[in-house]
N, CA, C and O atoms as a DFTB+ gen file, in Angstrom:
568 C
 N C O
     1  1       0.730      -1.399       0.256
     2  2      -0.315       0.246      -0.285
     3  2       0.901       1.574      -0.111
     4  3       0.781       2.652      -0.694
     5  1       1.807       1.298       0.610
     6  2       2.533       2.357       0.444
     7  2       4.152       2.765      -0.565
     8  3       5.175       3.425      -0.380
     9  1       3.493       1.807      -1.776
    10  2       4.326       1.628      -2.952
    11  2       3.624       3.370      -3.607
    12  3       4.331       4.333      -3.905
    13  1       2.281       3.320      -3.667
    14  2       1.603       4.170      -4.423
    15  2       2.513       5.811      -3.723
    16  3       2.889       6.745      -4.430
    17  1       2.653       5.720      -2.282
    18  2       2.889       6.778      -2.138
    19  2       3.863       7.263      -2.765
    20  3       3.782       8.318      -3.395
    21  1       5.367       6.253      -2.639
    22  2       6.664       5.999      -2.844
    23  2       6.678       6.904      -4.389
    24  3       7.279       7.889      -4.819
    25  1       5.647       5.940      -4.908
    26  2       5.653       6.423      -6.711
    27  2       5.364       7.769      -6.833
    28  3       5.861       8.420      -7.751
    29  1       4.719       8.199      -6.127
    30  2       3.862      10.089      -6.055
    31  2       5.013      10.897      -5.675
    32  3       5.423      11.930      -6.205
    33  1       5.592      10.086      -4.395
    34  2       6.896      10.586      -4.398
    35  2       7.956      10.869      -5.071
    36  3       8.664      11.868      -4.941
    37  1       8.085       9.975      -5.818
    38  2       9.523       9.941      -6.535
    39  2       9.118      10.902      -8.078
    40  3      10.003      11.378      -8.790
    41  1       7.598      11.047      -8.379
    42  2       7.360      11.657      -9.371
    43  2       7.742      13.324      -8.719
    44  3       8.752      13.995      -8.936
    45  1       6.982      13.538      -8.184
    46  2       7.113      15.006      -7.383
    47  2       8.855      15.340      -7.723
    48  3       9.345      16.109      -8.551
    49  1       9.509      14.439      -6.737
    50  2      10.995      15.066      -6.630
    51  2      11.748      14.988      -8.128
    52  3      12.709      15.725      -8.347
    53  1      11.292      14.118      -9.078
    54  2      11.521      14.519     -10.709
    55  2      11.288      15.450     -11.526
    56  3      11.821      15.826     -12.570
    57  1      10.039      15.920     -10.654
    58  2       9.522      17.304     -11.479
    59  2      10.026      18.534     -11.029
    60  3      10.195      19.583     -11.652
    61  1      10.278      18.199      -9.639
    62  2      11.105      19.538      -9.008
    63  2      12.431      19.613      -9.331
    64  3      12.875      20.761      -9.343
    65  1      13.422      18.479      -9.674
    66  2      14.295      18.993     -10.486
    67  2      14.437      19.234     -11.821
    68  3      15.496      19.468     -12.402
    69  1      13.234      19.165     -12.341
    70  2      13.165      19.578     -13.596
    71  2      13.075      20.928     -13.618
    72  3      13.870      21.703     -14.150
    73  1      11.943      21.223     -12.942
    74  2      11.325      22.772     -12.717
    75  2      12.790      23.630     -12.541
    76  3      13.009      24.686     -13.134
    77  1      13.707      22.996     -11.648
    78  2      15.051      24.015     -10.948
    79  2      15.742      23.529     -12.439
    80  3      16.277      24.505     -12.967
    81  1      15.817      22.832     -12.897
    82  2      16.646      23.188     -14.563
    83  2      16.299      24.471     -15.533
    84  3      16.905      25.444     -15.980
    85  1      14.809      23.841     -15.609
    86  2      13.898      25.221     -16.579
    87  2      14.030      26.503     -15.605
    88  3      13.659      27.539     -16.157
    89  1      14.380      26.624     -14.563
    90  2      14.395      27.649     -13.852
    91  2      15.896      28.622     -14.082
    92  3      15.991      29.835     -14.268
    93  1      17.186      27.370     -13.966
    94  2      18.436      27.689     -14.233
    95  2      18.031      28.309     -16.315
    96  3      18.356      29.382     -16.823
    97  1      17.635      27.697     -16.663
    98  2      17.509      28.093     -18.324
    99  2      17.393      29.176     -18.371
   100  3      18.404      29.845     -18.585
   101  1      15.790      30.001     -18.147
   102  2      15.306      31.326     -17.527
   103  2      16.637      32.204     -17.334
   104  3      17.307      32.888     -18.108
   105  1      16.739      31.871     -15.879
   106  2      18.262      32.856     -15.408
   107  2      18.976      33.284     -16.180
   108  3      19.233      34.428     -16.554
   109  1      19.443      31.973     -16.528
   110  2      20.482      32.110     -17.288
   111  2      20.824      32.313     -19.042
   112  3      21.846      31.991     -19.648
   113  1      19.716      32.886     -19.505
   114  2      19.286      32.894     -21.309
   115  2      19.830      34.549     -21.926
   116  3      19.563      35.068     -23.010
   117  1      20.647      35.078     -20.809
   118  2      21.619      36.004     -21.685
   119  2      22.506      35.856     -20.962
   120  3      22.846      36.974     -20.574
   121  1      23.278      34.890     -20.412
   122  2      24.857      34.539     -19.631
   123  2      25.776      34.095     -21.146
   124  3      25.575      33.123     -21.875
   125  1      26.640      34.996     -21.260
   126  2      27.384      34.355     -22.113
   127  2      29.142      34.485     -22.031
   128  3      29.975      34.407     -22.934
   129  1      29.342      34.771     -20.201
   130  2      30.499      34.687     -19.811
   131  2      30.682      33.456     -18.721
   132  3      29.623      33.030     -18.262
   133  1      31.639      32.967     -18.352
   134  2      31.678      31.790     -17.595
   135  2      31.848      32.179     -16.131
   136  3      31.291      33.236     -15.837
   137  1      32.457      31.594     -15.209
   138  2      32.593      32.294     -13.736
   139  2      33.907      32.644     -13.820
   140  3      34.300      33.391     -12.924
   141  1      34.887      32.228     -14.850
   142  2      36.493      32.913     -14.775
   143  2      36.272      34.065     -15.642
   144  3      37.333      34.571     -16.008
   145  1      35.020      34.743     -16.168
   146  2      34.895      35.686     -17.199
   147  2      35.341      35.143     -18.226
   148  3      35.883      36.095     -18.786
   149  1      35.490      34.266     -18.867
   150  2      35.760      34.046     -20.502
   151  2      34.673      33.769     -21.436
   152  3      33.685      33.151     -21.039
   153  1      34.743      34.059     -22.309
   154  2      33.254      34.178     -23.008
   155  2      32.771      32.327     -23.269
   156  3      33.317      31.696     -24.174
   157  1      32.304      32.032     -22.863
   158  2      31.445      30.590     -22.902
   159  2      30.057      30.678     -22.560
   160  3      29.666      30.706     -21.393
   161  1      29.194      30.731     -23.711
   162  2      27.616      31.030     -23.520
   163  2      26.948      30.100     -22.340
   164  3      27.540      29.024     -22.424
   165  1      26.023      30.032     -21.321
   166  2      25.431      29.240     -20.888
   167  2      24.753      28.177     -21.823
   168  3      24.297      28.576     -22.895
   169  1      24.636      26.562     -21.416
   170  2      24.173      25.868     -22.322
   171  2      23.144      24.998     -21.439
   172  3      23.218      24.397     -20.367
   173  1      21.900      25.280     -22.650
   174  2      20.319      24.802     -21.916
   175  2      20.576      23.064     -21.528
   176  3      21.079      22.073     -22.058
   177  1      19.888      23.435     -20.272
   178  2      19.969      21.798     -19.155
   179  2      18.538      21.030     -19.521
   180  3      17.483      21.643     -19.363
   181  1      18.545      19.826     -19.958
   182  2      17.584      18.782     -20.216
   183  2      17.972      17.866     -19.090
   184  3      19.070      17.466     -18.703
   185  1      16.663      17.639     -18.655
   186  2      16.251      16.754     -17.373
   187  2      16.204      15.858     -18.106
   188  3      15.771      16.171     -19.215
   189  1      16.558      14.486     -17.936
   190  2      15.916      12.977     -18.685
   191  2      15.596      11.902     -17.062
   192  3      16.251      11.536     -16.085
   193  1      14.601      11.796     -17.438
   194  2      13.729      10.859     -16.815
   195  2      14.137       9.133     -16.819
   196  3      14.734       8.780     -17.836
   197  1      13.902       8.181     -15.910
   198  2      14.164       6.825     -16.122
   199  2      13.114       6.041     -15.289
   200  3      12.881       6.444     -14.149
   201  1      12.461       4.947     -15.774
   202  2      12.073       4.044     -14.769
   203  2      12.472       3.526     -13.530
   204  3      13.600       3.053     -13.392
   205  1      11.862       3.557     -12.846
   206  2      11.896       2.749     -11.479
   207  2      12.459       3.622     -10.461
   208  3      12.592       4.796     -10.809
   209  1      12.830       3.306      -9.252
   210  2      13.398       4.527      -7.964
   211  2      15.077       3.232      -7.470
   212  3      15.130       2.139      -6.905
   213  1      15.998       4.033      -7.988
   214  2      17.482       3.319      -7.454
   215  2      17.242       3.066      -5.694
   216  3      17.271       2.036      -5.020
   217  1      16.977       4.655      -5.296
   218  2      17.065       4.546      -3.715
   219  2      16.486       3.442      -3.358
   220  3      17.322       2.615      -2.997
   221  1      15.305       3.032      -3.296
   222  2      14.380       2.137      -2.971
   223  2      14.860       1.238      -2.117
   224  3      16.077       1.153      -2.281
   225  1      14.351       0.296      -1.011
   226  2      14.958      -0.504      -0.360
   227  2      14.487      -1.677      -0.358
   228  3      14.699      -2.349       0.651
   229  1      13.710      -2.280      -1.479
   230  2      13.400      -3.237      -1.632
   231  2      13.114      -3.540      -3.404
   232  3      12.824      -2.682      -4.238
   233  1      13.313      -5.119      -3.652
   234  2      13.570      -5.231      -4.675
   235  2      12.267      -4.307      -5.806
   236  3      12.460      -3.602      -6.797
   237  1      10.987      -4.707      -5.114
   238  2       9.664      -4.653      -5.699
   239  2       9.496      -3.040      -5.791
   240  3       8.972      -2.466      -6.745
   241  1      10.048      -2.382      -4.597
   242  2      10.326      -0.925      -4.664
   243  2      11.224       0.148      -5.880
   244  3      11.077       1.279      -6.343
   245  1      12.169      -0.961      -6.023
   246  2      12.482       0.110      -7.063
   247  2      12.570      -0.150      -8.372
   248  3      13.486       0.306      -9.056
   249  1      11.364      -1.121      -8.974
   250  2      10.610      -1.064      -9.819
   251  2       9.777      -0.386     -10.163
   252  3       9.385      -0.310     -11.327
   253  1       9.209       0.437      -8.923
   254  2       8.438       1.457      -9.244
   255  2       8.775       2.804      -9.330
   256  3       9.965       3.066      -9.153
   257  1       7.666       4.131      -9.663
   258  2       8.147       5.166      -9.843
   259  2       9.097       5.598     -11.071
   260  3       9.340       5.016     -12.128
   261  1       9.549       6.836     -10.546
   262  2      10.951       7.364     -11.780
   263  2      11.633       7.973     -11.275
   264  3      11.063       8.614     -10.393
   265  1      13.027       8.229     -11.361
   266  2      14.105       8.784     -11.339
   267  2      14.547       9.635     -12.207
   268  3      14.457       9.214     -13.360
   269  1      15.233      11.240     -12.040
   270  2      16.089      11.593     -12.589
   271  2      17.537      10.916     -13.108
   272  3      18.542      10.747     -12.417
   273  1      17.367      10.603     -14.412
   274  2      18.607       9.208     -15.033
   275  2      19.967      10.090     -15.470
   276  3      21.071       9.548     -15.529
   277  1      19.691      11.991     -15.871
   278  2      20.736      12.754     -16.225
   279  2      19.780      13.856     -16.059
   280  3      18.572      14.018     -15.885
   281  1      21.219      14.775     -16.234
   282  2      20.672      16.281     -16.645
   283  2      22.203      16.550     -17.583
   284  3      23.388      16.547     -17.252
   285  1      21.575      16.746     -18.725
   286  2      22.643      17.104     -19.474
   287  2      22.482      18.190     -20.174
   288  3      21.380      18.481     -20.639
   289  1      23.831      19.130     -20.388
   290  2      23.518      20.357     -21.091
   291  2      24.059      20.174     -22.971
   292  3      25.024      19.558     -23.422
   293  1      22.949      21.008     -23.729
   294  2      22.831      21.152     -24.877
   295  2      24.249      21.521     -25.328
   296  3      24.560      22.615     -24.857
   297  1      25.110      21.035     -26.003
   298  2      26.403      21.845     -26.355
   299  2      25.903      22.620     -27.925
   300  3      26.517      23.565     -28.420
   301  1      24.666      21.974     -28.537
   302  2      24.198      22.835     -29.417
   303  2      23.539      23.933     -29.626
   304  3      23.290      24.443     -30.719
   305  1      23.188      24.392     -28.349
   306  2      22.220      25.380     -27.887
   307  2      22.683      26.974     -27.919
   308  3      22.315      27.807     -27.090
   309  1      23.382      27.177     -28.811
   310  2      24.117      28.677     -28.800
   311  2      23.727      29.638     -30.413
   312  3      24.126      29.228     -31.503
   313  1      23.225      30.420     -30.315
   314  2      23.420      31.363     -31.717
   315  2      23.984      32.278     -31.410
   316  3      23.939      32.827     -30.309
   317  1      24.590      32.579     -32.317
   318  2      25.541      34.028     -32.724
   319  2      24.831      35.056     -33.383
   320  3      24.174      34.845     -34.402
   321  1      24.969      36.502     -32.675
   322  2      24.130      37.403     -33.012
   323  2      25.624      38.742     -33.454
   324  3      26.582      39.010     -32.728
   325  1      25.328      39.290     -34.754
   326  2      26.626      40.151     -35.210
   327  2      26.522      41.198     -34.359
   328  3      25.469      41.752     -34.043
   329  1      27.727      41.500     -33.949
   330  2      28.372      43.087     -32.959
   331  2      29.713      43.242     -32.811
   332  3      30.360      43.131     -31.770
   333  1      30.049      43.470     -33.756
   334  2      31.334      43.201     -34.472
   335  2      32.278      44.444     -33.092
   336  3      33.426      44.479     -32.648
   337  1      31.256      45.116     -32.900
   338  2      31.867      46.210     -31.796
   339  2      32.063      45.547     -30.018
   340  3      32.856      45.933     -29.158
   341  1      31.139      44.578     -29.947
   342  2      31.319      44.015     -28.780
   343  2      32.899      43.609     -28.330
   344  3      33.736      43.239     -29.153
   345  1      33.107      43.715     -27.180
   346  2      34.565      43.514     -26.603
   347  2      34.338      41.345     -26.763
   348  3      35.224      40.507     -26.932
   349  1      32.729      41.134     -26.605
   350  2      32.964      39.075     -26.766
   351  2      32.662      38.792     -27.959
   352  3      32.220      37.678     -28.245
   353  1      32.883      39.942     -29.045
   354  2      32.736      39.245     -30.918
   355  2      33.819      38.021     -30.932
   356  3      34.806      38.144     -30.206
   357  1      33.688      36.964     -31.649
   358  2      34.856      36.566     -31.853
   359  2      35.803      37.103     -32.643
   360  3      35.411      37.855     -33.535
   361  1      36.918      36.904     -32.534
   362  2      37.657      37.584     -33.128
   363  2      38.469      37.014     -34.646
   364  3      39.070      37.759     -35.420
   365  1      38.331      35.801     -34.780
   366  2      38.745      35.134     -35.731
   367  2      38.037      34.192     -36.933
   368  3      36.854      34.497     -36.781
   369  1      38.066      33.450     -37.781
   370  2      37.395      32.511     -38.123
   371  2      35.720      32.779     -38.595
   372  3      34.973      33.718     -38.319
   373  1      35.524      31.737     -39.287
   374  2      33.668      31.862     -39.446
   375  2      32.798      32.810     -39.226
   376  3      32.029      33.382     -39.999
   377  1      33.105      33.003     -37.385
   378  2      32.107      33.575     -36.716
   379  2      32.746      35.091     -36.178
   380  3      32.293      35.763     -35.252
   381  1      33.831      35.389     -36.969
   382  2      34.033      36.970     -36.601
   383  2      33.292      37.701     -37.057
   384  3      32.693      37.581     -38.126
   385  1      33.206      39.162     -35.756
   386  2      32.217      39.847     -35.485
   387  2      30.999      39.713     -34.956
   388  3      30.306      40.677     -34.632
   389  1      30.530      38.065     -34.787
   390  2      29.996      37.456     -33.710
   391  2      29.735      37.417     -32.371
   392  3      30.842      37.363     -31.834
   393  1      28.601      37.414     -31.256
   394  2      29.035      37.197     -29.990
   395  2      27.884      36.061     -30.243
   396  3      26.983      36.192     -31.070
   397  1      28.104      34.674     -29.207
   398  2      27.745      33.901     -28.931
   399  2      26.953      33.571     -27.668
   400  3      27.437      33.616     -26.537
   401  1      25.705      33.239     -27.953
   402  2      25.010      33.661     -26.564
   403  2      23.652      32.501     -27.079
   404  3      23.114      32.110     -28.115
   405  1      23.529      32.224     -25.042
   406  2      22.487      30.618     -25.478
   407  2      21.339      30.921     -26.332
   408  3      20.841      32.020     -26.576
   409  1      20.973      29.649     -26.782
   410  2      19.822      29.734     -27.482
   411  2      18.885      29.120     -26.855
   412  3      18.676      27.963     -27.218
   413  1      18.093      29.648     -25.806
   414  2      17.237      29.236     -25.301
   415  2      15.801      30.376     -25.139
   416  3      15.851      31.605     -25.072
   417  1      14.806      29.655     -25.113
   418  2      13.698      30.471     -25.771
   419  2      12.557      30.967     -24.417
   420  3      11.548      30.299     -24.190
   421  1      12.811      31.867     -23.830
   422  2      11.743      31.956     -22.394
   423  2      10.566      31.258     -23.094
   424  3      10.648      30.065     -22.801
   425  1       9.518      31.477     -23.884
   426  2       8.369      31.391     -24.248
   427  2       8.575      29.363     -24.118
   428  3       7.807      28.745     -23.381
   429  1       9.320      28.860     -24.667
   430  2       9.496      27.605     -24.479
   431  2      10.109      27.074     -23.334
   432  3      10.332      25.866     -23.416
   433  1      10.429      27.595     -22.342
   434  2      10.955      27.379     -20.992
   435  2       9.658      27.333     -19.986
   436  3       9.314      26.519     -19.129
   437  1       8.999      28.754     -20.536
   438  2       7.467      29.011     -19.251
   439  2       6.752      28.030     -19.512
   440  3       6.297      27.435     -18.535
   441  1       6.373      27.477     -20.990
   442  2       5.526      26.200     -21.164
   443  2       6.309      24.529     -20.552
   444  3       5.809      23.539     -20.016
   445  1       7.497      24.824     -20.898
   446  2       7.771      23.205     -19.766
   447  2       7.890      23.210     -18.561
   448  3       7.943      22.171     -17.904
   449  1       7.958      24.476     -18.020
   450  2       7.550      25.223     -16.654
   451  2       6.345      25.141     -16.245
   452  3       6.170      25.013     -15.033
   453  1       5.495      25.180     -16.911
   454  2       4.344      24.767     -16.765
   455  2       3.245      23.846     -16.807
   456  3       2.074      23.868     -16.430
   457  1       4.217      22.794     -17.556
   458  2       4.067      21.370     -17.644
   459  2       4.220      20.884     -16.247
   460  3       3.352      20.370     -15.542
   461  1       5.589      21.154     -15.934
   462  2       6.158      20.195     -14.741
   463  2       5.397      20.599     -13.601
   464  3       5.340      19.843     -12.631
   465  1       4.757      21.790     -13.598
   466  2       4.190      22.426     -12.809
   467  2       3.096      21.265     -12.506
   468  3       3.032      20.685     -11.423
   469  1       2.184      20.988     -13.689
   470  2       0.986      20.226     -13.381
   471  2       1.338      18.877     -13.129
   472  3       0.920      18.299     -12.126
   473  1       2.118      18.299     -14.013
   474  2       2.875      16.696     -13.581
   475  2       3.118      17.184     -11.952
   476  3       2.287      16.509     -11.345
   477  1       3.757      17.921     -11.073
   478  2       4.030      17.805      -9.514
   479  2       2.764      17.648      -9.169
   480  3       2.475      16.574      -8.641
   481  1       1.530      18.814      -9.404
   482  2       0.530      18.771      -8.555
   483  2      -0.669      17.314      -8.907
   484  3      -1.576      16.988      -8.140
   485  1      -0.441      16.829      -9.856
   486  2      -1.055      15.429     -10.369
   487  2      -0.644      14.390      -9.420
   488  3      -1.400      13.554      -8.925
   489  1       1.066      14.551      -9.126
   490  2       1.586      13.585      -8.318
   491  2       1.040      14.030      -7.108
   492  3       0.450      13.099      -6.559
   493  1       0.977      15.505      -6.201
   494  2       0.348      15.448      -5.257
   495  2      -0.979      14.866      -4.855
   496  3      -1.086      14.279      -3.778
   497  1      -2.292      15.047      -5.922
   498  2      -3.002      14.591      -5.561
   499  2      -3.161      13.590      -5.651
   500  3      -4.103      13.245      -4.937
   501  1      -2.564      12.496      -6.397
   502  2      -2.378      11.143      -6.362
   503  2      -1.817      10.436      -5.358
   504  3      -2.107       9.242      -5.277
   505  1      -0.779      11.108      -4.263
   506  2      -0.532      10.835      -3.132
   507  2      -1.663      11.370      -2.048
   508  3      -1.602      10.588      -1.099
   509  1      -2.656      12.364      -1.798
   510  2      -3.775      12.402      -1.375
   511  2      -4.576      11.646      -1.548
   512  3      -5.482      11.635      -0.714
   513  1      -4.624      10.927      -2.381
   514  2      -5.894       9.944      -2.937
   515  2      -5.451       9.053      -2.202
   516  3      -6.259       8.758      -1.322
   517  1      -4.200       8.298      -2.163
   518  2      -3.529       6.925      -1.447
   519  2      -3.966       7.206      -0.052
   520  3      -4.730       6.471       0.574
   521  1      -3.286       8.638       0.540
   522  2      -3.581       8.978       1.973
   523  2      -4.877       8.668       2.257
   524  3      -5.253       8.230       3.344
   525  1      -5.417       8.836       1.520
   526  2      -7.179       8.773       2.015
   527  2      -7.779       7.592       2.274
   528  3      -8.515       7.204       3.182
   529  1      -7.056       6.800       0.730
   530  2      -7.726       5.139       1.276
   531  2      -6.990       4.667       2.085
   532  3      -7.530       3.701       2.624
   533  1      -5.530       4.957       2.631
   534  2      -5.088       4.003       3.372
   535  2      -5.879       4.444       4.937
   536  3      -5.807       3.706       5.919
   537  1      -6.683       5.880       4.939
   538  2      -6.700       5.719       5.928
   539  2      -7.997       5.203       6.159
   540  3      -8.275       4.705       7.250
   541  1      -9.078       5.296       4.947
   542  2     -10.335       5.024       5.112
   543  2     -10.223       3.418       5.244
   544  3     -11.166       2.796       5.733
   545  1      -9.255       2.867       4.876
   546  2      -9.120       1.211       4.898
   547  2      -8.755       0.990       6.573
   548  3      -9.370       0.200       7.290
   549  1      -7.704       1.796       6.998
   550  2      -7.835       1.711       8.447
   551  2      -8.954       1.701       9.432
   552  3      -8.924       0.936      10.395
   553  1      -9.910       2.501       9.229
   554  2     -10.631       2.698       9.937
   555  2     -11.798       1.767       9.727
   556  3     -12.787       1.695      10.457
   557  1     -11.522       0.959       8.475
   558  2     -12.945       0.016       8.162
   559  2     -11.824      -1.237       9.115
   560  3     -12.509      -1.941       9.858
   561  1     -10.381      -1.546       9.165
   562  2     -10.013      -2.225      10.210
   563  2     -10.539      -2.385      11.865
   564  3     -10.506      -3.324      12.660
   565  1     -11.058      -0.900      11.947
   566  2     -10.346      -0.725      13.463
   567  2     -12.104      -0.885      14.410
   568  3     -12.152      -0.820      15.638
């Protein structure tokens, strides 16, 4: 019976992680410098889910729910804007005079955030329903 709560909890944790990555994408949509001050645009983060919960204590529990399989940066998510006077512009080669910027669309990120919030809410509702059913079962037994 507690497996249903574990499934909902793993879903909430996964969606929270996804929402954190989406928030970081939106916050860094204009970041072109890394922590050392070099031109290195922020790369959009993607969260990947996988079935099962490796942190579960029982073999049956490990086959239930969902977990974050990985968070990867999209290395191709860079766009170039022509700004030859910028100190951050590429100095030579094909992209000379262009400034590399993160290719992050805030509208797409907002839609992804809404989807993550809705999935989180669905897991909360499922957990509440499981708790209500367990409480009703306890009343019947007592």
